N, C-alpha and C positions, 0 to 999 in steps of 0.2 A: 504493500500500500504506500509506504514511504517513497518507493521508487516512482510510483505513479504520480504522487504529489510533486516530487522533485522534477519529473519529466514535464508535468503540466506547467510548473513554475518556469522551467527553462524555455518551454515553447512560448509562454506568455512574454517572457523577457525578450526572446528573439523577435517575436512579432512586434513588440513595443519598440525595440531598437530599429527594426526595419521600417516601421511607420515614421519614426523620428527622422531616419535618414531620407525616406521618401519625401516627407513633408519639408525637409530642409532644402530640397531641390538639388541635392548632391548625389543622388543615386544614379546608377547607370541609366542611360537614356531608354534602354529597352524596358526598364521597370515601369516607366510611366505610360506604356501602351495600354495598361489596364484602365486608365482614366478616360472618361468620355471627352476630355478636353485636349487629348494628345494630338499633336501634329509634329512632323519632322522639323527640326531646327538645327541642322548641322553647322551653320555658320554662327550660332548663338547671337542672333540679331538683336536680342533684347538685353545683351550684356551691359551696354551703356544706357543710362536713363536720360531723359531731358534735363534733369538737374545736374548732370555731369557736363562741365564746360569742355568743349572740344577745340583743338587748334585748327587753324587754316593751313592747308597744304603749302609748303614753302617752295613754290615754283610759279612760273607764269607761261603764257603762250609764247612761242618763238616770235621774234620781231618780224621775220619774213612772212609768217602767216597773217599777222596783223596788217602788214603792208598790203598783202594780196586782197584782204577784205576791202580796204579803202579803194584800191584800184578798180575792183569789180562793181563799185557802187557810185561811180561818177555819174553826173547828170546826163541823161540820154540826149538832150538837145543842145546843151551848152557845155562841151567838154572842158572849156577853160574855167568853169565855175569851181570855186574852191570848196563848195559844199559837198559832203558825202552823206550817205544814209547810214545811220547807226541804229541797231536793233537792241531793244531792252525790254525789261519786264518791270512795270511800276507797281506790282501787287503780289508780294511774296510772303507767305506765312511759313514759319517753322514750328517745331513742337513747343515753342514758347507760347503759342496760342492754345487756349484751352480745348477748342474743338479739334485742333490738329493733334494735341497730346492724346485726346480720347481716341481719335482714329488710328493712332499708332499702337494701341494696346494689342497684346497678342491674340485676344479673342476676335479681332477684326479680320475679316477675309481680305487677304492681300497686304496686310500691314507688314512693315519691315523695321519697326523699332523707331528710335529717336533720330530726328534730323534737326539739330540745333543750327544757329546762325552761321557757324563756320562751314556747314555743309552747303548752305545757300551760296556762299562765295565760291566754293569748289565746284558746285554744279554749274553755276553761271559761267565760270571761267573755263572749265575743261569739258563738261558734258554738253551743255547747250551752246557754249562759246558765244555768249552775248557780249555786247559792247558796254552795257550798263544794266543795273538793276536797283530796285528800291526794296529794302526790308520793311515790311508793314504788318507786323504782328498785331493782334487785337489789344488795344489799350486796356480793355476790361479784364484781361487775365495776366498782365505783366506783374512781376514782383520787382522790387527795387534792385535786387541782385541780378535778375535776368536783364533788366534794362541796361545796367552798367556793363554786363558781360557782352550783350549784343553790340553795344557801341564799340567796345574793344575789338570784337570780331570784325566789324566793318572797317575800323581804322587799320587793322592788320591787313585786311583784304586790299585796301588801297595802297598800303606801303609796298606791296609786292607788284603793283601794277605797272611800274616803269615810269619813264619820264613824262612830265606834263606835255600834252599834245600828242603823245604816242602811247597812251596807256592801253594795255590789253583788256582792262575791265575797270569801269568806274562804279564804285559802290556808294549808293545813297541810303538814307534811312528816314523813317517816319513811323507812322502807326496807322491802324484802322480805327476810326471812330464808328462803332457798330451800333448805330441807333435804329430802333424799331418801335414804332408807335402801335399801341394796342388797336387803335382805330385810324382811319384815313386822316382825320383831322389832327391827330397827334404824331403823324408819321413824317419823317424827313429822310430816312434811309441811311445806308452805309456810305461813309466817305473815307477816302485815304488822305491823311495829312502828310505831305511830303516836304522835306527840308532840303535846301540846296547844300548847305554846309553842315558837316557833322558837329563842328564846334558850336553851332548855333542851336542845337537841339535843346529843348527845355529839360529841366532836371528830372522830369517824369512825363510819361504820356498822359494825355487828358482823355478820359473815358466818357462814354455816353451814359445816359440814365434812361430807364424804361424797360418795356417788355423784352426787348432784344437781349438785354444783359443775361437773362436766365437761359437763353439759348447758347450762350458762350460758356459762362460759368458764374454761378453765384458765389460770392466770396464768403462762403460759410460751409458748415458741415453738410448742408443739403446737396452739395456738389460731389460729395465723396462717393467712390465706388464701394459696393458692399465688400466687407473684409473677407467674406467667404470665397471671393475670387482667388485670393492668394493661396487658399488650400485646395481649390479645384485645379489650379495650375501651378504647382509648387516650383517647377523649373523657372518660372518667370515671376515669382512672388516679389522679388526686389523691385522689379519694374512696376508691377501693379501697386505695390506699397508706395512707390515714389509719387504716384498720382495723388494719393491722399496726403502725403507729406507736403506736396506742393499746394494743395488746397489749404492746409493749415497755415502755410507761409502767407498765402493771400489773405486769409481771414485775420491774421495777426497784424496786417498792415493797417495802421490807423487811417481814418478818413480825413482828408484835408479840410481845414476850416474854410467854408465858402465865403466868408467875409474878408478874407485876406487876399491881396493881389497874388496872382500865381507865382511870380518870381520871388516873392517874400516868404513863400511856404517852405517848410522843411522838405528836403529832398526825398525822404522815405515815407511819404504819405500817398494816399490814393485820391486822385483828383478827378472830378467829373464836370461835364457841361450838359445842360438839359436840352438846349437847342443849338442850331448852327450859329445863330447870332451870339450866343454866350461863348461858344467855342471860338469864334472869330475874335471876340473881345479878349479872351485869355491869350490867344496867339499874338495879338497885337501888343500885349503887355511884354511878351518876350522879345518881339522884334524878329529880325532875321528873315531871310527870303524863304517863303513857303507857298505851297499850293494846297488847295483842298478839293479833291476830285471825287464827285459822286460816282458810284458804281453799282451794278446789279439792280438798277432801279425797277426794272420790269419783272424781277424775279419774285413770283407769287409765293415762294416757299416762306418768305417772311413779310411780304408787303400786303397790307390789308386790302380787301376789295374796295374799289373806288378811289384808291390813292391817285393823286394827280399832281403834276407840276404847278398847277394853279395855286395850290396851297403854299408851296415854298416861295413862289414868286410874289404873291400878294402879301405874304407874311414878312417880306423883306429879310428873309434868311439866306439870301445869296449875295455875295460880294464879288462883283466882276473881277476885281484885282486878285482874288483868291481862286474863284471857281471858274476859271477860263477853259478848263478841259473837262471832258466827260469820257468815261470808259463805256464804249458801245458794245464790247464783247469781252467775255472771259471764258474760261473753262466751265463756268457755271451757267453759261447761256448768253444769247444775243439779246440786247435791249435797244436795238436800233430803230425798228420800224413801228409805225402806228397801224393798227387794224381796228376797224369800227365795230367792236363788240364789247360786251360788258358782262361781268359776273352777275350783276343784278341791276334792275332799273326801278325808277320811281313812277308811280301812277299819278294821276291828276290830284289825288288827295294826299300825296306825299308818302304813300306807303310803298314798301318794297315788293316787287314781284319778279318772277323768274322769266327771262326772255326766251323766246323760241330758239331752237337750233338754227344755225346758219351753215352755209356751204363750207366755210372754213373754221367753224367753231361750234362745239357742243358744250353748252353751259353745264357746269358741274351740278347746279341746282336741278336742271332738267334730268340729268342722269340719276340724281338721288331719287327722283320720283320713279324712274324706270327700275331701279334696284328694288325699291319697296314693292312696286307692282309685281315684279317677278317673284319675289318671296311670298307675296300674298296669294298669287295664283297657284304657286306650288303647294300651299296649304289647303287648296280646294275652295277658297272663298270665291264669291261671285265677281264677275267683271266689274259690276257697278261699285261694289265695296272696294275692290282693288284700285279702281280709278280714283275714288275719293281719298284713299290713303296716299296715292301717288301725288295728288294735288296738294295734300297737307304736307307731304315730305318736301315738295318744292318750296312751299311757303316757309316751313321751318328752316330750311337751309339759308334762305336769303335774309332771315332775321338776324343772322350772326354777323357782327361787325368785324370780327377778327378773321384769322386764317383758318379757324377751326370749324368751318361749316360742314366739312365731311364727317365730323363726329356726330352729326344729327342722324346719320345712318349707322346704327350700332354694329360694331365688329365687322366693318366692311373690309374687303380685300382688294388689292390693286387691280386685278383683272375685271372686277365688277364695274369699275369706273370707266372702262374703255379708255378713250383719249380725252375725256371730259376736262375742260378748263385749259386746253392746250391750243397754241397757235399753229394750225396745221400747215400753212403755206409759208412759214418763216424759216430761214436758214438757221439751224441749231438754236431754236428759241429757248429763252428762259422758261423754267417750269411754271405752270399756272400763270400764264402771261398777263401782265397788267399794262395794257396799251397806253393809258394816259400817263404812264411814267417812262414811256419810250423817249429816245432822243428826238425823234421826228416831232412828236407831239409838243415837247418842250420848246423846240425851235419855232414852232408855229404860233406860240402864245405871245401876247403882249399884255402888260398890266397898265391900264389907263388911269390909275389913281392920280398920276400927274399928267394931265392932258398935254402939256407943253413938252414933256420929256417922258414918253412911255418907256416902260422897263421891259427888257426881254433878254433872253439868254443868247450869248454869242460864244458857243463852245468850239474848241478844237477836239477832234476825235482821236482817241487812243484805244488800245486793247491790252489785255494782260492775261496771265494764267489764273490768278487767284489760287495758286497752288497752296496746299496745306501740308506739303511734305518737302519744303525747301527746294523744290525742283524748278527753279526759275527758267522760263522759256522752254518748257518741256514739249511744245507742240511740233517739233521738227520731224517726228516720225509717228505715223498713226498705228502704233503697235503697243502691246502690253497695257490694255485698258485699265485694269485695276491699279497698275503702277503709275500710269501717266495721268489719268483723270482722278478726280476726287470722289469717285464712286466708292461706297463702302457699305458694309453690313456685317453681320456676324459670320463667324467662320463655319459653324455647323448647326444642325437642327437642335442640338442640345442647348446651345445658347439662346435660340429662339424660345424653346420651352421654358428656360429659366427666366428670360426677360418677361414673357407673358405672365408668368406666375407671380411676378413682383409688382404688377400694376393692376388697377381696378377697372377693367373694361366691361361694359355691359355685354350680355350675350346677344348674338345675332337674332334679330326679330323682324317680323313683317310690319312693324310700325316704326316710324321715325320718331326722333326725340325732339322736344321743344328746346329752344335756346337755354331755358332755365335749368334743364336737366343735364346739359353737357358740362364736364369738368376736366379741362385740359391737364390740371395738376394730377388728378388721379390716373389719367391716361399715360403719364410718364413719357417715355420715348415715343409712344404711339400717338402723342399729341401733334405730331407733324406727319406729313405724307412722305417720310424719308424713303420708303420702299419704291414709290413711283419716281421720286426725284432723281434717283441714280440713273435712270434712263436719259437724263438730260445733262449729265456730266460728260464733258468732252475734253479733248486735248486743248490746252490753253492758247491764248493769243499773244501778240507782241505789240509793243509800242515802237514806232519808228520815228526818228527825228532827222531833219535835214540840218546837219551841223557843219560849222566851218572848220572844226578841229575835233580831235578825239580827246576831249577833256571835259571836266565838270562844268566850266563856264559855258562852253559851246552847247552842251546838251541842255543845260538849264535855260539858256537864252532861246533855243529853238522851242522848248516847251512854253516859255512865256509868250512868244510871238505866235504860237499855235501853228508853227510850220512842222506839223506832226501828222501821222496817220496811224491807223491800227490794222493789224492783220489777224486772220484766224489761226495763225501759228506758222504758216509758211513765210519765208523771207522774200515776199514779192516786192519788187522795186516800183515805186509809184511817184509820179510828178503830176501836179494839177495846177495850171497857171492861168491867170487872167491876162490876156495879151494886149488889151487896149485901155489900160486904166486911166490914161490921160491923152491929151492931143498928141503927145510925143510918143505914143504907143508904148508906154512903160509897162513892163511885165511884172505882175505881182504873184507870189506863190500862194498855195493853199493856206488857209487861216487868216488871210488878209481881209480888211474892211476897206471899202471905197464908196464914194458917192459919185455918180455919173448920170448923164442924161442921154447917152447913146446906147445902142444895143451891145451888150458885153460879148466878147469873143474869148473862147477858152481853148487850151490845148491840154490833152491828157496823154501821158506816156507811161507805159507799164511793161515790166519784164517779169516773166514767171520765175519762181524760186528754183533753186538747184534741186534736182532729184538726188536722193540720198543713197549712199553706199551702206552696206551692213557693217556693224561693229563700230570701232572707234579708231581715229587716227593714231599712228604709232607714237607721236609726241605726247598724246594724252596718256596712253598706256604706260609710257616710261615715266611720266611725271607723277602719277598717283599710286598710292599703295593699292595692291590688287584687291584686298578685301573691301576697302573703302569705295573703289570704283564700281565693284560688283554690287555693293549695297545700294549705291546711288543710281546706277544706270542699267543694271542687268546686262552690261556689256554693249549697250547701244548709246552712241553719241551723235551729235551733229557732225556729219561726215559728207560734205557735198561732193558730188561728181562734177563733171564738166558739162553736163546736159541740163537744160532748164525745161520746166513744164511750159507749155504754150498758154498764152492768155486767150481765153475763149471769147470774152466779150467785155465791153465797157458799158456800165449802166449809169445814167445820170439821174439824179434826184433833184427836183426843184421844189422849194417850199416858199410860199408867200405868207409872211407873218400877218396876223390879224390887223385889220385897218380900223376896227372899232370894237368896243367892248362886247363880249359874248358872240362875236362872229363865229359861225360854225367852223370847226377846225378841219374836218375830213376833206372838204373840197380844196383846202389850201395846200395839201400835201400831194404832190405829183410824183409818186414813186414810179420808177422807170419812165420818167419824162422823155428820155431818149435812150435808145439801146443801139450800140454799134458792135456788130460782129467782127471779130478780128481774124485775119488770115493766120493759119497755123505757122508759127515761126518762133524759133528760139530767140530771135533778136528782139522780140517784144511787139508791142502794138502802140501806134501813135495815131490819135484822131484829133480833129478840131471841130468846133461847133460854135454857133452863136444863138442869141435869143432875141429876135426882132420883136416878140410880144412884150418884152420888158418895157420898151418905149410906149407901145400902144396901150399897155395896161396901166402905166404910170404908178407902179407899185414897187416897193422894195422887194427884193428876192434873195434867196439863199440857194446856192448850188453846191453839190458835192457829188463825188463819183465813187463807184465800186468797180474795181478791177477783179475779174473772176477767172480763175485758172480752169483748164480742162478738168473734168471730173476725176476724182481719185477716191479710193476706199477710205472712209472716214469713221472714226470711233463714234458710236452712238449716232450715226448719221440719219437713222430712221427713228430715233427716240424710242417710243413705245412699240415700234414695229407693228403698226395697226394693219389689219386686213379690212378691205372695203367691199361692199356688195355693188351690184350694178347701179344702184340708186345713189351711190356715193356715201353711204352710211357705214360706220365702223361696226364690224360684226364681232371682232375679237382683237386682243392685243397680246403680244409676247414680250413683256417687259425685260429690259436688260438690267437685271438685279446686280447690286453691289455685293450681295451675300453669296452663300454657297449654292443657291439655286441656279445661278448662271455660272458655268465653269470659268475658271480663271483664264482658260485658253481661248474663250470666246470674246473677241474684241468688238462684237456687235457692229460689224462694218456695213456701211452703205455708201454708194457713190454720190459724192457731192463735189462741187467746185470750190476749193479754198479761195479766199478773197481778201482784198484790202479795201479799207474805207478811208478815203481822203478826209482831211478836215474841210469844212465848208469854206467857201468864199462868200463874204457878205457884201451884197451890192445894194446900197441905198439909192433910191431914185432921186435925182436932182431936179427939183421943179423950177 
């Protein structure tokens, strides 16, 4: 009997020791295959955490390569011009941003661990081989230490760049002011605050206030990940624990005194601004050269229904000296075009109602009724009863002022919504498109509060990646969707089961819920349509500048004078000029403003981007540590061949700003005002056109162009991959999920023409 007790004690001790070793994360890798969270991690990608500061690689791009870039980007029509086109990324997040930190956790499908600011420098310099980039992590999730470390990383990045005027990479810095209003009236949207000089950065970033902060990270225990995750995935427990440690650091940062001027505040406090005007005031207190760039404005993932530029313009929350640029495209979608549809409309009594479907738009409120009708009929109810329930479902949906209308349909799934809420005929559109926050709609508006001097927007156009993995300029190759785009989701069905068990979702039913019954807080991560959103995450865009030199001053000057354009990721070369600005036939570039009384004449020149070779150039492979390059790029870099894509066509957009208060906007926007088909040629495409109607109409006009390449396979090019019947109605969708349901090998490709958007030329009519 003693032997049995002794044996049992020994076995218990062995099991206990085994469990301790297993839970320590130090057991052999094969031991963890018994856990439902197991996946292979031979490179130990989560060994470093976002709290571990990382060095910048001590190398630079060869001077001969940099010189070849400049030579290849000379002006198409005036070879003697000293200007060259430089490509950059004005919107780069690292795992210093809370959402990026969360997307990097090992439970996320496609995640590869921490990517701190030093990685952004290395990626921009060696992988995407940009000319410049801006680090713009969310102000709402910075800690004082991370702010200082990020500044040091950017300074180090610049020290390696080479001589002034011949830098291989110019690194700038700022932050994202991530404002979200709960309703359209409270909403101003996300803005990037960019500084020219690192030495002029404030002592701390200035964060937003409002509903959007909770989507990034609340600076309290509410943001912590459940501790059980560390025991479910012991191999990565240090990384998982670091997230909660970081939340503790954020929570311990004291809030700044709002009654003290920003420069007089202590460096280590958390500062906020409620509105753009308050943000502008604080920035002016610091001085220094800066820009504030709105982005993702049409993205309905966070923008309330009915949000419009009218609100921002009339509220005097725009400062032309600061907000002279707008981001029309990023890896999170296109916000360029206006389409005449709405999430909901008001009747003559001021009540909300659900509009009928259109050829290019299925309102989500309408589909809410169809979902409830289908469930009702499946239960055997009469057609009349189910029609009544569908009508009520549509009514319930449109009563919701926030982005949570979909929660009125209990426990719905992405496929049930078909392509409801989406802009069908728009190139890589933002999810749940908000057309009155598009760039075109904003340009058509005027505020006539001051009749003598109406106020309107005069933006230059740029694009960016909005990467959340430090991969600045990652749109050079349409491969590795999960790695390139910001699509994300859980790694396995186990995590789905666990997530759904931690939230309080109502069971699926054949009745919709009234607005009073929906509770986004109880819905947790399911309070947003993140599963559908991943079908709208694409490879990121680029900002291009016409600069006189390869240095900080020249890049910033080009941005200030709006001689800039955006691309969807390919390095298309684009020039757009007004040829007859004065009697002396003076030529003015894109971004210019002019007053004239004669018909304007324009020239557009465009060259397609270089087709890419597989892999990375030898000088990149030699410069970087093998593990670091593999983590950052999966062995793929910007690697141009000698062959260019052909420019397929040039499209011209003309916008006539409002001439009087409340003038209808839709007729003022002439999209595809002119279209010019280009001959297939690697040498590019040059066209000229004029507008005799400008004089006859006696109205101010805005002109810009799109240069569109021949079609190529594009990540998420078909978004939800909808199937249509003969009547043009969607019958089913095949979402491109960010989680395990769509294989990581599926890039969800569809043929599209990559493009570049010029900045507009603003032509005021001279009476």
